[in-house]
Each structure stands twice: as structure tokens, then as C-alpha cells.
C-alpha positions as CSV (number, residue, x, y, z in Angstrom):
1,M,-10.7,8.2,11.8
2,K,-12.5,5.4,12.1
3,G,-13.3,4.4,15.0
4,S,-12.0,0.8,14.3
5,D,-8.9,1.9,12.6
6,H,-5.8,0.9,14.2
7,V,-2.3,3.6,13.2
8,V,1.2,2.1,12.9
9,E,4.0,4.3,11.8
10,A,7.8,4.0,11.1
11,N,10.2,5.1,10.6
12,F,12.8,4.3,7.1
13,I,15.8,5.7,5.7
14,L,15.9,4.4,1.8
15,V,18.9,4.6,-0.4
16,E,18.7,4.8,-4.4
17,Y,21.2,3.7,-6.0
18,A,21.1,4.2,-10.1
19,L,25.0,4.2,-12.0
20,T,25.1,8.2,-12.2
21,R,23.9,8.9,-8.8
22,R,22.9,8.1,-5.7
23,E,19.8,9.3,-3.2
24,V,19.8,8.6,0.1
25,W,15.7,9.3,1.2
26,A,14.4,9.4,5.2
27,G,11.4,10.1,6.9
28,R,8.6,8.2,9.0
29,T,5.1,6.3,7.4
30,R,1.9,6.6,9.3
31,Y,-0.2,3.3,8.2
32,H,-3.9,3.8,9.1
33,L,-6.0,-0.1,9.8
34,R,-9.0,-1.5,10.1
35,A,-10.0,-5.0,10.6
36,T,-12.6,-6.0,7.5
37,P,-14.1,-9.7,8.0
38,D,-11.8,-10.4,4.6
39,G,-9.0,-9.4,7.2
40,I,-6.6,-6.8,7.8
41,R,-7.1,-3.4,4.9
42,M,-4.9,-0.4,4.5
43,S,-6.8,2.4,4.5
44,L,-4.0,5.4,4.5
45,K,-0.4,5.5,3.8
46,L,1.1,9.1,4.5
47,V,4.9,9.3,4.0
48,N,6.4,12.2,5.1
49,L,9.9,12.9,4.0
50,L,12.6,14.3,6.6
51,D,13.7,17.2,4.3
52,Q,10.0,17.9,2.8
53,D,10.9,21.2,1.3
54,G,13.9,20.5,-0.2
55,E,14.2,19.4,-4.2
56,V,12.5,15.5,-4.8
57,P,13.5,14.6,-8.4
58,S,10.8,11.3,-8.4
59,M,8.9,10.1,-5.8
60,G,8.3,6.6,-7.7
61,F,9.7,3.9,-4.8
62,L,7.1,6.0,-2.4
63,I,4.2,4.4,-4.6
């Protein structure tokens, strides 16, 4: 981590709903934010799922 980065963390719960299934995702996201002359920029996004050892059928929603 560089000296000018600020670390922000947030918990989340996300429900993915389709006609045939429903998935509930919970976890914590860590963002590293950096002040630049153009404004605040994200230098890192790290997502940790609560059930990270289990099967994850799709992760497109996290990108």
C-alpha cells in the first residue's frame, strides 16, 4: 500500500434473483482509494465472501 492510499471497508448482502433460482451473497469489500490531481481513484478492490470455501456458481455481479 502506498502512503497516500486510504482504506475503506464495507459489509454487503446481495440477493441475485432469477426465475428458477435465488442466491444470497454476503461478505466484506475493501477499497484502496488514492487522491490524484484528477480526483479520488480506486487502486484496489478486494471482495471476501462469507462462504468463500463453498461453491460459487457465478461471480459476474462482483466485477
